[in-house]
C-alpha positions in Angstrom: 120.3 -116.9 -32.4 120.8 -114.9 -35.6 123.2 -116.2 -38.3 124.2 -114.0 -41.3 126.0 -115.6 -44.2 127.9 -113.1 -46.4 128.9 -114.3 -49.8 129.6 -112.8 -53.2 132.2 -111.8 -55.8 135.7 -111.1 -54.6 136.2 -107.3 -54.6 132.5 -106.6 -54.0 133.0 -105.6 -50.4 132.5 -108.8 -48.3 135.2 -107.8 -45.9 133.6 -104.4 -45.3 130.2 -106.0 -44.8 131.6 -108.5 -42.3 133.5 -105.8 -40.4 130.3 -103.7 -40.3 128.5 -106.5 -38.6 131.4 -107.2 -36.2 131.3 -103.5 -35.2 127.7 -104.0 -34.3 128.5 -106.9 -32.0 128.3 -109.9 -34.2 130.8 -112.7 -33.8 132.4 -112.6 -37.2 134.3 -115.3 -39.0 135.9 -114.8 -42.4 136.2 -117.5 -45.0 134.5 -120.2 -43.0 134.6 -123.6 -44.7 130.9 -124.3 -45.6 131.0 -127.7 -44.1 131.6 -126.2 -40.7 128.4 -124.2 -40.7 126.4 -126.9 -39.0 129.0 -127.8 -36.3 129.6 -124.1 -35.6 125.9 -123.5 -34.9 125.7 -126.8 -32.8 128.7 -125.7 -30.7 127.3 -122.2 -30.0 123.8 -123.4 -29.3 124.7 -126.4 -27.1 127.4 -124.5 -25.3 124.9 -121.8 -24.5 127.2 -119.2 -25.9 126.5 -115.5 -25.0 127.0 -114.9 -28.7 123.4 -114.5 -30.1 124.5 -112.9 -33.4 127.0 -114.6 -35.8 128.2 -113.4 -39.2 130.3 -115.6 -41.5 131.7 -115.2 -45.0 131.6 -118.0 -47.4 133.0 -117.5 -50.9 134.8 -119.1 -53.8 137.9 -119.8 -51.6 135.8 -122.8 -50.3 136.4 -126.3 -51.8 134.1 -126.9 -54.9 132.4 -129.8 -53.1 131.5 -127.7 -50.2 130.0 -125.0 -52.4 128.0 -127.7 -54.3 126.5 -128.8 -51.0 125.6 -125.3 -49.8 121.8 -125.7 -50.7 121.7 -128.8 -48.6 123.6 -127.2 -45.7 121.3 -124.1 -45.8 118.2 -126.3 -45.7 119.5 -128.0 -42.6 120.2 -124.6 -40.9 116.7 -123.3 -41.7 115.2 -126.3 -39.8 116.9 -125.2 -36.6 116.0 -122.7 -34.0 117.7 -119.7 -35.4 117.2 -116.8 -37.8 119.3 -117.3 -40.9 120.0 -114.7 -43.6 122.1 -115.1 -46.8 123.4 -111.9 -48.2 125.1 -111.8 -51.6 127.3 -108.9 -52.7 127.8 -108.4 -56.4 129.5 -105.9 -58.6 129.5 -105.3 -62.4 132.4 -107.3 -63.9 133.8 -104.2 -65.7 134.0 -102.3 -62.3 135.7 -105.4 -60.7 138.3 -105.3 -63.5 139.0 -101.6 -62.7 139.2 -102.2 -59.0 141.7 -105.0 -59.3 143.7 -102.9 -61.8 143.8 -99.9 -59.5 144.8 -101.9 -56.4 147.0 -104.3 -58.2 145.7 -107.1 -55.9 145.4 -110.6 -57.2 142.1 -112.3 -57.6 141.9 -115.4 -55.3 141.2 -117.7 -58.2 144.3 -116.5 -60.2 146.7 -117.7 -57.5 148.4 -120.9 -58.6 146.5 -120.9 -61.9 147.0 -119.6 -65.4 143.6 -117.9 -65.5 143.3 -114.3 -66.6 141.6 -111.8 -64.3 138.5 -111.7 -66.5 138.4 -115.5 -66.6 138.7 -115.7 -62.8 135.8 -113.2 -62.3 133.6 -115.2 -64.6 134.6 -118.6 -63.0 133.9 -117.2 -59.6 130.4 -116.0 -60.5 129.5 -119.4 -61.9 130.9 -121.1 -58.8 128.7 -119.0 -56.5 125.6 -119.0 -58.7 123.7 -121.4 -56.4 124.4 -119.2 -53.3 123.2 -116.1 -55.2 120.0 -117.9 -56.2 119.3 -118.8 -52.6 120.2 -115.4 -51.2 117.6 -113.5 -49.1 119.3 -110.2 -50.1 121.4 -109.2 -53.1 123.3 -105.9 -52.8 124.8 -104.3 -55.9 128.0 -102.5 -54.7 129.0 -101.3 -58.1 128.5 -97.6 -57.2 128.4 -97.8 -53.4 131.1 -96.1 -51.3 132.4 -97.9 -48.2 130.2 -95.6 -46.1 127.1 -96.4 -48.1 127.8 -100.2 -48.0 128.2 -100.1 -44.3 125.0 -98.2 -44.0 123.1 -100.7 -46.1 124.4 -103.6 -44.0 123.5 -101.8 -40.8 120.0 -100.8 -42.0 118.9 -103.8 -44.1 120.8 -106.8 -42.5 121.3 -105.9 -38.8 118.1 -104.0 -38.6 116.0 -106.6 -40.4 113.1 -108.3 -38.6 112.4 -111.9 -39.4 108.6 -111.4 -39.5 108.8 -108.4 -41.8 109.6 -108.2 -45.5 111.6 -105.1 -46.5 110.3 -103.4 -49.6 112.7 -101.1 -51.4 111.6 -98.7 -54.1 114.7 -97.5 -56.1 115.2 -95.0 -58.9 118.0 -95.4 -61.4 119.3 -94.3 -64.8 119.4 -96.8 -67.6 122.5 -95.1 -69.0 124.4 -96.4 -66.0 122.8 -99.9 -66.2 120.0 -101.7 -64.4 120.7 -102.3 -60.7 122.0 -105.8 -60.3 119.9 -106.2 -57.1 116.6 -105.2 -58.6 113.8 -107.8 -58.5 111.2 -105.9 -60.6 112.0 -103.2 -63.1 109.7 -100.5 -64.6 110.8 -98.2 -67.5 109.7 -94.6 -67.3 111.6 -93.4 -70.4 108.3 -93.0 -72.4 107.2 -90.2 -70.1 107.8 -86.5 -70.9 111.4 -85.6 -70.0 112.1 -82.4 -68.1 115.8 -82.6 -69.2 115.0 -80.9 -72.5 113.9 -77.7 -70.6 117.2 -75.9 -69.8 115.6 -74.3 -66.8 114.8 -77.7 -65.3 117.9 -79.7 -66.3 119.8 -79.4 -63.1 116.8 -80.0 -60.8 115.8 -83.5 -59.6 112.5 -85.3 -59.2 112.4 -84.2 -55.6 112.3 -80.5 -56.5 109.0 -78.5 -56.8 109.8 -77.4 -60.3 110.1 -81.0 -61.6 107.1 -82.1 -59.6 105.0 -79.3 -61.1 106.2 -80.2 -64.6 105.4 -83.9 -64.3 102.1 -83.3 -62.4 101.0 -81.5 -65.6 100.9 -84.7 -67.7 98.0 -87.1 -67.1 100.1 -90.0 -68.6 102.6 -89.7 -65.6 99.8 -90.2 -63.1 98.5 -93.1 -65.2 101.9 -94.9 -65.1 102.2 -94.2 -61.3 98.7 -95.7 -60.7 99.4 -98.7 -62.9 102.7 -99.5 -61.1 101.2 -99.0 -57.7 98.2 -101.3 -58.6 100.6 -104.0 -59.9 102.8 -103.9 -56.8 99.8 -103.9 -54.4 98.3 -106.8 -56.4 101.3 -109.0 -56.2 103.0 -108.0 -53.0 101.0 -110.5 -50.9 102.2 -113.3 -53.2 105.8 -112.3 -52.6 105.2 -112.2 -48.9 103.8 -115.7 -48.8 106.8 -117.0 -50.8 108.9 -116.4 -47.7 110.9 -113.5 -49.2 112.6 -111.3 -46.8 113.4 -108.5 -49.3 111.9 -107.1 -52.5 113.4 -104.3 -54.6 111.1 -102.5 -57.1 113.2 -100.3 -59.4 112.0 -97.5 -61.7 114.3 -96.2 -64.3 114.6 -93.3 -66.7 117.4 -92.2 -68.9 119.6 -90.4 -66.3 117.9 -91.4 -63.1 117.4 -87.8 -62.0 113.9 -86.6 -63.0 111.1 -89.0 -63.9 112.3 -92.1 -62.1 113.0 -90.1 -58.9 109.5 -88.5 -59.1 107.8 -91.8 -59.5 109.8 -93.6 -56.8 109.1 -90.9 -54.3 105.3 -91.2 -54.8 105.3 -95.0 -55.0 107.2 -95.3 -51.8 105.0 -92.7 -50.0 101.8 -94.6 -51.0 103.2 -98.0 -50.1 104.5 -96.8 -46.7 100.9 -95.8 -45.8 99.9 -99.5 -45.9 103.1 -101.4 -45.3 105.9 -101.4 -42.8 109.5 -101.7 -43.8 109.4 -99.5 -46.9 112.7 -98.0 -48.0 113.3 -95.4 -50.7 116.6 -95.3 -52.6 117.8 -92.9 -55.4 120.9 -94.6 -56.9 122.1 -91.7 -59.0 121.4 -89.1 -56.3 123.1 -91.1 -53.5 120.0 -90.9 -51.3 118.4 -93.6 -49.1 115.4 -93.0 -46.8 113.6 -95.3 -44.4 109.9 -94.4 -44.4 107.7 -94.8 -41.3 104.7 -97.1 -42.0 101.5 -97.5 -40.2 102.8 -100.5 -38.2 105.2 -98.5 -36.1 105.2 -101.2 -33.5 107.2 -103.4 -35.9 110.1 -101.0 -35.6 110.2 -99.1 -38.9 112.9 -96.5 -38.8 112.3 -92.7 -38.9 113.2 -91.0 -42.2 116.9 -90.8 -42.7 119.0 -89.7 -45.6 122.5 -90.7 -46.5 124.9 -89.5 -49.1 
């Protein structure tokens, strides 16, 4: 049996994630009281239900005592005969303020209270902090469309294999903020910048002109080799710590040239030795699953999404 627990900040896309899993055949339950997690699993397992995949959302609408006991409840679930994933969706607080202002919806924690929207967003993040700390996968939905979020859920959650750690290499631009779901961050802003050449400004790190430009600087190859060596050195440690997901992010100023170039090469090298490698360019809206050597473990063929 597979159990996916969706949690996160209100307005970050939990309903979309739950609906995506329901469309894939999961038995989906919204706003399940946390204390009913154990009884739900017992009922489905003892009753020999045909439902082998379950998805539930647990968020700040739960009673405070139930949220406080979540670590204990999760420990109990993980001793049972089931595959359990905790997925936490988060969004930059400024973007949440904009979303609620545009839709004119009320935040769940402002109902029946005198909290402002900003106070409710902050209070909710604190209330869910332990769930986030225990999450197997954190997804930053700040700049994801509904289509992109559904794709991430389908690819990374429904398509995840329990015995395999998913490694994502992501490029981004510091001017738009560090990805909230990044585990390890490298800064490429010290490298030569193609942006200052007007003929290269509109190209990306995937284009031959940028590749040729950056290939001409030994310092770029040095940074690539150093990052690759660091990731290869510590990746076994992350695997043995029972992590299901790891995101390595490389940033430059705009997330268009240097970080894209490095992320492409890092992901290609890592995919030669590891299964479950994914490449994502946040500012370009591109996500690719790279085939690794261990094809028998079910790595997807390359796919791109806008």
